[in-house]
C-alpha positions as CSV (number, residue, x, y, z in Angstrom):
1,M,-20.7,-42.1,-74.0
2,I,-21.7,-38.7,-72.6
3,E,-20.6,-37.6,-69.2
4,V,-23.4,-37.3,-66.6
5,T,-22.5,-36.2,-63.1
6,F,-24.6,-35.6,-60.0
7,E,-24.2,-33.0,-57.3
8,I,-26.4,-33.0,-54.3
9,N,-26.1,-30.2,-51.7
10,G,-22.9,-29.1,-53.3
11,R,-21.3,-32.6,-53.1
12,K,-20.5,-34.8,-56.1
13,V,-22.1,-38.2,-55.8
14,R,-22.1,-41.3,-58.0
15,P,-25.3,-43.4,-58.2
16,G,-23.4,-46.6,-57.1
17,E,-22.1,-44.8,-53.9
18,I,-25.5,-43.9,-52.6
19,G,-26.4,-46.0,-49.6
20,D,-30.2,-46.0,-50.0
21,V,-31.0,-48.6,-52.7
22,L,-34.2,-46.8,-53.8
23,K,-32.3,-43.5,-54.2
24,Q,-29.5,-45.3,-56.0
25,A,-32.1,-46.8,-58.5
26,M,-33.6,-43.3,-59.0
27,F,-30.3,-41.7,-59.8
28,E,-29.4,-44.6,-62.2
29,E,-32.8,-44.2,-63.9
30,I,-32.2,-40.4,-64.3
31,R,-28.8,-41.0,-65.8
32,D,-30.0,-43.8,-68.1
33,D,-32.9,-41.6,-69.3
34,L,-30.6,-38.7,-70.1
35,V,-28.2,-40.9,-72.0
36,R,-31.1,-42.3,-74.0
37,K,-32.3,-38.9,-74.9
38,V,-29.1,-37.0,-75.6
39,G,-26.3,-39.7,-75.7
40,S,-26.0,-39.6,-79.5
41,I,-25.6,-35.8,-79.7
42,R,-22.2,-34.5,-81.0
43,D,-21.0,-31.2,-82.2
44,P,-20.9,-31.5,-86.0
45,E,-17.7,-29.5,-86.3
46,T,-15.6,-30.9,-83.4
47,G,-17.3,-34.2,-82.5
48,E,-17.5,-33.0,-78.9
49,R,-20.2,-34.5,-76.7
50,P,-22.2,-32.6,-74.1
51,K,-21.4,-32.9,-70.4
52,L,-24.4,-32.9,-68.1
53,R,-24.4,-32.1,-64.4
54,V,-27.6,-32.9,-62.4
55,K,-27.7,-30.7,-59.3
56,G,-30.1,-30.1,-56.5
57,R,-30.6,-30.2,-52.7
58,N,-32.4,-33.5,-52.9
59,L,-34.1,-35.9,-55.4
60,Q,-37.2,-33.7,-55.5
61,N,-35.3,-30.6,-56.5
62,L,-32.9,-31.4,-59.4
63,S,-31.8,-29.3,-62.3
64,I,-29.6,-30.1,-65.3
65,E,-26.6,-28.0,-66.4
66,V,-25.2,-28.6,-69.8
67,E,-21.6,-27.9,-70.9
68,G,-20.5,-27.7,-74.5
69,S,-20.7,-25.6,-77.6
70,P,-23.7,-23.4,-78.1
71,H,-24.9,-25.9,-80.7
72,L,-24.7,-28.8,-78.2
73,I,-26.5,-26.9,-75.5
74,E,-29.3,-26.0,-77.8
75,E,-29.7,-29.5,-79.1
76,V,-29.7,-31.0,-75.6
77,K,-32.4,-28.5,-74.6
78,R,-34.5,-29.3,-77.6
79,R,-34.3,-33.1,-76.9
80,L,-35.1,-32.6,-73.3
81,G,-37.9,-30.3,-74.0
82,T,-36.6,-27.4,-72.0
């Protein structure tokens, strides 16, 4: 499974630790959607999987950072349409 982490206002958060049930569901949906779209990507040479960090000040202002080889990063961008 790929690693998907969230960082809001500079603080790492896990969807299950968010107090607001609606926000928790939204974070879980974002995570699940990312896994569906890019979870099967691996670097053909190393087998490495991408690591995704979803960051922003709040739910309305999120961006995705991708860690991995140049090949992984390009493939993630292609699948996410960015």
